[in-house]
N, C-alpha and C positions, 0 to 999 in steps of 0.2 A: 353056410357057416352057422352053427348053433350059437344063439346069443346067451350070455351068462345070466339071464334073468331067473329069479326064483319065484315061488308062489308068493313070497312076501312082497316082491316088487309089484306084481300084478294085483295083489289084494289092496295095496295102497291106492292104485289108480281106480280100482273098482269102487272103493269107498268114495273117491272124488266123484265118480259117475253117479252114485246114488244121491249124493248131496246136490249135484248139478241138476238131477231130475226134479228134485224138490223145488229148486229155484225156477226151473223151467215151468213147472205147473203154476206157480204163482204168477209168472210173467204172462203165460198163455191165458190164464183166467182174466187178467186185466185187459188183454187184447180182445177176448171174446165177450167180456162183460158177463161172465157167469162162472160159478164155482167149477173148478176142474180138480178131479181126483185122479192123480197120475200114479200108476203102479209101475214098478220096474221088474218085469218077470225075469230078466237075465242080464247080466253084465259079463262079458267074456272077451278073451283074446282069441283071434282066429287068423289064419293066413289070409292075406289079401286075395289070393286066388280062390278062396272059399266064399267070398262075400256074395257073389251073384246067386249061389245055391241057397244061401241063407235068406235071400230076398224072394225065393220062390223059383229060381232058375233064371238063366240069362235072357230068356224071352218074356219074362214077367214085365208087364207095363208098370212103370213107376214114375214118380215125380221126384227128382233129386235136386236139392239145393246145395251148391258147392261154394265153399269159402276157403280161400288161401289165408293162412294165419302167419303174420310176421312176428318173429320172436327169436330169442337165442335158442329156442327149441321149436323151430318152424314145423308146421304141419298143414294138412288139408283137412277140413271138416266136410263131411257129407251127411246131410239130413235127408232121409228117404221116406216117402210115403207110397204104399201101393196106390196106383192111380185112382182106383175107385174110392179109397180112403181120402185121398187129397181132394177129390171132388166133393165128398161129403163135408169135409172140413171147410171148404170154400163156401158151401151153402150156409153153414153156420156163421162164418165170419162176415159174409156179405149180406146176411139177412134174407137169403133166398129160400123158397120152399125146398124141402129135401128132394133130391133127384133132379134139380134144375141144372146143375153143372155137369156137363158130360165131356167138355173139352176145356183146355186151359187157354183162355184168351188173354189179351194184354192186361186187363184189370186183374184177372185171376193170377197171372204170373207175378205181378207186383205184390199181391197179397201173400203168395207162397214164399217169395223172397223175403218178405218182412217176417213171416213166421220162422223161416230158417235163421234169419238174423237174431231173432229173440231167443230161439232155442240154443243156437251156438253161443251167443253171449252169456247165457245162463251157465253153460258148462265151462266156458273159458273163465268166467268169474270165479267159479268154484276151484278150478285148477290154479288160477293165479293166487287165490287166498291160501291155498295149501303150499305152493312152491315159492311165492314171492316173485315169480317171474312175470314179465309183462307180455300179454298176448293181444295183438292188434288184428282183428278180423278185417279182411279186405271186402270189397263190394261183392255181394253174392251173385252167382250165376245159376240159372235154372235150366235143367235138362229134363225134358219129358220124353221118355223113350223106353226101350227095353233095358232091363238091368245091365246086361252085358255091354250095351252101347254106352250107358252112363259111366260105367267103370273104365271103359276104354277112353272115354273123354277125359277122365281124371288124369290118366297116365299121359295123354297127349297134351293136356292143358297145364298140368302142374309138375310134370316130370317124375323123376324117380322117387319112390316112396319106400318105407320100411316094409319088411316081409310080413310083420304082424300088425294088426290093427285092433283098436279097442271098439267093441260093439256094445252099445247100450240100447236094449230093446225097451220101449215104453208102451204102455197101454193107458188110455184115458177115455173118459166118457164126455161127449158133447152132444147136446140135444137128444139125449136118450140113446145115442149110438156109441158103440165102442170103436175107437180109432187107434190104430197101431202106427208107431213110427220107429225108425231105426236111425240111431245116431252113431256115426263112425268117426273116430279120431284116427287119422291116417298120418302117422309121424313121418317126417323126412328122415333120411339116414342120420343116425347119431342123435336125433332129437330126444329119444327116450333116455339116453345117457345123461343129457343135460337136465331133464326133468327129475330123474332119480337122484342125481347129485344134489339138486336143489331141495329135494325132499329129505336128504340126509340118509338115503338108503344106499349104502355102498355095496361093493362087491368083494368077494373073497379073493 
């Protein structure tokens, strides 16, 4: 079934995403103890089935931080780093020489979950400020696997999701290296209607 969303509806949430990225850069800079310049190359809506190809294909190795969000507009948040980028970020965060991290151990997993918490919180704060709705993120879960397996995990763990997801691609520099991340807002069915209603963007 085709949803009655217009470009206006999506543009509103894209703006929320851009502001959220700015908040995320500030929070990440505090965590890493260095200036972070974050760019947002693209904000888009895409079918959930197209997510794995956006990440480089279903066999691309990634680190995904998953958070269920409790709200009147419930959703799942997925923060994804290509695995090699996640390892680079961990070297910066944990004060290790570049190239030290090649696998995600228990300490690294906790650090990635905290990064996911911070990034998700930044975007949810932005969305809450726009809508007046309350969004409560649950305890994050980490999945280090192929992209296709991570997405299958979302469906198994969090259940049915909406057909369309919001993707915010970000690029930032840390320790002289470019790091790319992918933030997905995966609404539960009818969550977008609640969000748009709170934003005052109605339907014809």
